[in-house]
C-alpha positions in Angstrom: 74.2 -40.6 83.3 75.7 -39.8 79.9 77.8 -42.9 79.7 76.9 -46.7 80.2 79.2 -49.7 80.2 76.7 -51.8 78.2 73.7 -50.8 75.9 71.4 -53.4 74.6 68.9 -52.9 71.7 65.9 -55.2 72.0 63.7 -56.3 74.9 62.8 -59.9 74.0 64.0 -62.7 76.2 67.4 -62.7 74.7 67.9 -59.0 75.2 66.7 -59.2 78.7 68.9 -62.2 79.4 71.9 -60.3 78.2 70.9 -57.2 80.3 70.8 -59.6 83.4 74.1 -61.1 82.6 75.9 -57.8 82.2 74.2 -56.0 85.1 76.8 -57.6 87.4 79.6 -56.1 85.2 78.8 -52.4 85.4 76.1 -50.0 84.2 73.5 -51.2 81.7 70.7 -49.7 79.7 68.3 -51.7 77.5 66.1 -49.9 75.0 62.9 -51.5 73.6 60.7 -49.8 71.1 57.4 -51.3 72.1 55.1 -50.6 74.9 56.2 -53.8 76.9 58.9 -56.4 76.7 58.4 -59.8 75.0 56.2 -58.5 72.2 58.0 -60.0 69.2 59.4 -63.5 68.7 59.5 -64.2 72.5 55.7 -63.9 72.9 54.7 -65.8 69.7 56.1 -69.3 70.0 55.3 -72.7 71.3 56.8 -72.0 74.9 58.7 -75.2 74.6 62.1 -76.1 76.3 63.9 -77.9 73.6 66.4 -80.7 74.3 69.0 -79.9 71.6 68.5 -82.9 69.4 67.9 -81.2 66.1 71.0 -79.1 65.6 74.4 -79.8 64.0 77.0 -80.8 66.6 79.3 -78.0 65.7 76.5 -75.3 65.7 75.9 -72.5 68.2 72.3 -73.7 68.3 73.3 -77.1 69.7 75.8 -75.7 72.2 73.5 -72.8 73.5 70.3 -74.9 73.4 71.6 -77.4 75.7 73.4 -75.0 78.0 70.3 -72.7 78.0 68.0 -75.7 78.7 70.0 -76.6 81.8 70.2 -72.9 83.0 66.5 -72.5 82.4 65.5 -75.5 84.5 67.8 -74.3 87.3 66.3 -70.8 87.1 62.7 -72.2 87.1 63.5 -74.2 90.4 65.2 -71.2 92.1 62.6 -68.6 91.2 59.3 -70.7 91.1 58.8 -70.1 87.4 56.0 -72.4 86.2 57.2 -75.2 84.0 56.6 -78.9 83.4 59.2 -81.3 82.0 56.7 -83.4 80.0 59.0 -84.8 77.4 58.6 -85.0 73.6 57.9 -87.7 71.1 59.3 -87.1 67.6 57.4 -89.4 65.4 57.7 -91.1 61.9 55.2 -93.0 59.8 57.8 -93.8 57.2 58.7 -97.4 56.6 62.2 -96.2 56.0 63.5 -95.9 59.6 66.9 -94.4 58.5 65.8 -90.7 59.0 64.5 -91.1 62.5 67.6 -93.3 63.4 69.9 -90.4 62.1 67.9 -88.0 64.3 68.4 -90.3 67.3 72.1 -90.7 66.6 72.6 -86.9 66.2 71.0 -86.4 69.6 73.3 -88.9 71.1 76.3 -87.3 69.5 74.9 -83.9 70.9 75.3 -85.3 74.4 71.6 -86.3 75.1 72.2 -89.6 76.7 68.6 -89.9 77.9 66.9 -90.4 74.5 65.0 -93.6 73.7 64.3 -94.9 70.1 61.0 -96.8 70.1 59.0 -98.7 67.4 55.5 -100.0 66.7 53.4 -100.9 69.7 55.8 -99.6 72.2 54.8 -96.1 71.2 51.3 -96.9 72.7 53.0 -97.2 76.2 53.8 -93.4 75.8 50.7 -92.1 73.9 47.7 -94.4 73.3 46.2 -92.2 70.5 49.3 -91.5 68.5 49.7 -93.3 65.1 53.4 -93.9 64.4 55.8 -96.6 63.2 58.8 -95.1 65.1 59.7 -92.4 67.5 62.5 -90.7 69.5 61.5 -90.0 73.1 63.2 -87.0 74.6 62.5 -86.7 78.3 64.3 -83.5 78.9 61.9 -81.4 76.7 59.3 -79.3 78.6 57.0 -76.3 78.6 57.3 -73.0 80.3 55.4 -69.7 81.1 57.5 -67.5 79.0 56.0 -64.2 80.2 56.8 -65.2 83.8 60.3 -66.1 82.7 60.6 -62.6 81.1 59.4 -61.0 84.3 61.9 -62.8 86.5 64.8 -62.1 84.2 63.9 -58.3 83.9 63.4 -58.1 87.6 66.9 -59.7 88.3 68.4 -57.2 85.9 66.7 -54.2 87.5 67.6 -55.3 91.0 71.2 -55.3 89.8 70.8 -51.7 88.6 70.1 -52.2 84.9 67.9 -49.5 83.4 65.2 -51.1 81.1 63.5 -48.6 78.8 60.2 -49.3 77.0 58.7 -47.1 74.3 62.2 -46.0 73.5 63.5 -46.3 70.0 67.1 -46.8 69.0 67.9 -44.1 66.3 71.6 -44.2 65.4 75.1 -44.9 66.6 78.5 -43.6 65.7 82.1 -43.8 67.1 83.2 -40.7 68.9 86.8 -40.6 70.4 86.9 -44.3 70.9 83.5 -44.6 72.5 80.2 -45.5 70.8 77.7 -42.7 70.8 74.1 -43.8 70.9 71.0 -41.7 70.1 67.6 -42.8 71.2 64.1 -41.4 70.8 62.3 -41.1 74.2 58.5 -41.8 74.8 57.9 -38.1 74.6 59.5 -38.1 71.0 62.6 -36.1 72.2 66.0 -37.5 71.2 68.8 -38.2 73.7 72.3 -39.2 73.2 74.9 -40.9 75.4 78.0 -43.1 75.0 78.8 -46.6 75.8 81.8 -48.9 75.8 79.7 -51.9 74.5 76.8 -51.9 72.2 74.8 -55.1 71.7 72.2 -55.4 68.8 69.7 -58.1 70.0 66.8 -56.5 68.2 65.3 -59.7 66.6 63.3 -58.9 63.5 64.8 -55.3 63.4 68.3 -56.5 64.0 69.5 -56.6 60.3 67.9 -53.2 59.5 69.9 -51.7 62.4 73.0 -53.5 61.3 72.8 -52.1 57.8 72.6 -48.5 59.1 75.5 -48.7 61.5 78.6 -47.0 60.2 80.8 -49.5 62.1 78.4 -52.5 61.5 79.4 -55.7 59.9 79.5 -56.2 56.1 75.9 -57.5 55.3 75.6 -56.6 51.7 74.7 -60.2 50.9 72.3 -60.6 53.9 68.6 -60.6 53.7 65.7 -60.8 56.1 63.7 -64.0 55.4 60.8 -63.8 57.8 58.9 -67.1 58.1 55.3 -67.0 59.3 53.8 -69.8 61.3 50.1 -70.1 62.0 48.8 -71.8 65.3 45.4 -73.2 65.8 44.0 -74.0 69.3 41.9 -77.1 70.1 38.8 -76.9 72.3 38.4 -80.6 72.8 39.9 -82.8 75.5 43.7 -83.0 75.3 44.6 -86.8 75.1 48.3 -86.3 75.1 50.8 -86.5 78.0 53.8 -85.4 76.0 54.7 -83.0 73.2 54.2 -84.7 69.8 56.4 -83.6 66.9 56.7 -84.9 63.3 60.1 -85.1 61.8 61.5 -81.6 61.1 61.6 -80.0 57.7 63.8 -77.4 56.1 62.2 -74.4 57.5 60.8 -75.6 60.8 60.0 -78.5 63.1 56.6 -79.4 61.5 53.1 -78.9 62.7 53.3 -80.2 66.3 51.1 -80.5 69.3 52.0 -78.6 72.4 50.2 -78.3 75.7 50.4 -75.2 77.8 50.6 -75.4 81.6 46.8 -75.5 81.9 46.9 -78.6 79.7 45.2 -76.8 76.8 46.1 -78.2 73.4 47.3 -76.3 70.4 48.9 -77.1 67.1 51.4 -75.4 64.9 53.3 -73.7 63.6 53.2 -74.3 59.8 55.4 -72.7 57.2 53.2 -70.0 55.6 55.1 -68.0 52.9 52.2 -66.2 51.7 52.5 -63.2 54.1 54.3 -62.0 57.1 51.3 -60.4 59.0 50.0 -61.4 62.4 46.6 -62.5 61.0 46.0 -66.3 61.2 45.5 -67.6 57.8 42.2 -69.5 58.3 42.6 -71.1 54.8 45.4 -73.2 56.3 43.0 -75.1 58.5 42.3 -78.0 56.2 46.2 -78.3 55.7 46.3 -78.6 59.5 43.6 -81.2 59.7 45.3 -83.3 57.0 48.7 -83.2 58.6 47.4 -83.9 62.2 45.2 -86.8 61.1 48.3 -88.6 59.8 49.2 -89.3 63.4 46.0 -88.6 65.3 42.8 -90.1 64.0 40.8 -88.7 67.0 41.0 -85.1 65.8 37.6 -83.3 65.6 38.2 -80.7 63.0 35.2 -78.6 64.3 37.1 -78.0 67.5 40.2 -76.5 65.7 40.2 -72.7 65.7 42.6 -69.9 64.8 44.9 -68.9 67.6 47.9 -66.7 66.9 50.8 -66.2 64.5 54.6 -66.4 65.1 57.3 -65.0 62.9 60.7 -66.6 62.7 63.5 -64.0 62.0 65.6 -66.1 59.7 68.4 -64.7 57.6 69.6 -65.6 54.1 73.2 -65.1 53.0 73.7 -65.2 49.2 70.1 -66.5 49.0 70.9 -69.5 51.3 68.7 -69.8 54.5 71.1 -69.9 57.5 70.6 -72.8 59.9 72.6 -71.3 62.8 72.6 -68.2 65.0 74.9 -65.5 63.7 76.8 -63.9 66.5 79.7 -61.5 65.7 81.9 -59.2 67.7 84.3 -56.4 66.7 86.2 -53.6 68.3 85.0 -50.1 67.6 87.7 -47.7 68.8 88.3 -48.6 72.4 84.8 -50.1 72.6 83.0 -53.1 71.1 80.0 -54.0 69.1 78.2 -57.3 69.3 75.7 -58.4 66.7 73.0 -61.0 67.0 71.2 -62.1 63.8 68.8 -64.9 63.0 68.0 -65.6 66.6 65.0 -67.9 66.0 64.1 -71.3 67.5 65.6 -72.4 69.9 65.9 -68.8 71.1 63.7 -69.1 74.1 65.5 -72.3 75.3 68.9 -70.8 74.5 68.2 -67.3 75.9 70.3 -67.7 79.1 72.9 -69.7 77.3 73.2 -66.9 74.7 73.6 -64.3 77.4 76.3 -66.4 79.1 78.1 -66.9 75.8 78.1 -63.2 74.9 79.3 -62.4 78.4 82.2 -64.8 78.1 83.0 -63.6 74.6 83.0 -60.0 75.4 86.2 -58.0 76.2 86.2 -57.4 80.0 88.4 -54.3 79.7 86.5 -52.1 77.3 
């Protein structure tokens, strides 16, 4: 084929989810530069299904996290994707309860009617080893096998006829006679060009670079990539926690939290490490992890804490200000359309199916 209805750049969970959504609407091709899908942000996170408590009520993050969460749990049940709805405790040791009260009230405003605000000894009913003066309990939070999720989503898209290309690099794109002409580099290093009526930039960390080089892209002169590194440490000792344990969030993340995988193995992270953006765990951060964790868990044995992996958050700055919401833009290009996704960080995994649905609904059906 030399024309596709929809072309998607990026084979993370969001790109695959978009391919799955549009595969019912016509011909779809997705291009991923790496050897396999889910190699970027999608494979380097906490594998947590977030509730939607943290985000401003008017934000896309709030809307798409909650919608995505519901769609994820539904898909997990339908497709036997491994998950556990283990719930989350967001804890505070501050004598001033106003901040955690605000977080609770934000969650209620966001539509989470299952939240519970607990104090003092009542916290021991949830977690016997956690030290906290107050906590918000979020029962709809959970954990998921993100790689199995990606496999299911990709398989659904391919069953519907989507062409998912790996080792294939997006090179350039221009408007030609009302269509969008796309040039890619194949695995054998040859170039190939075709046209599309809809181009979607879901390239994660590469999305802004692609945006800058598109002749019909959005004005991003004042945009800047702000990649935030987060280290994770694994724990070889017994996991004493039944729930996810999160401190109060900070400006750049959700704090060093504990998560359990589906095998009940315990890990901690991510931190906010602005010293580099490589994938090497900064072992010098171990003592910082120990000091933070011991603020709420005295039982930590530091000798059992070891470097695990690194996640990178693809944040965006506009006019030097770090953006707190997803940036999704759509514009006409001749008789076609271009859709841009920037700053798709946490809760991108949780929101992935909601993001795909949102873009499908926003897209013009007659291009």
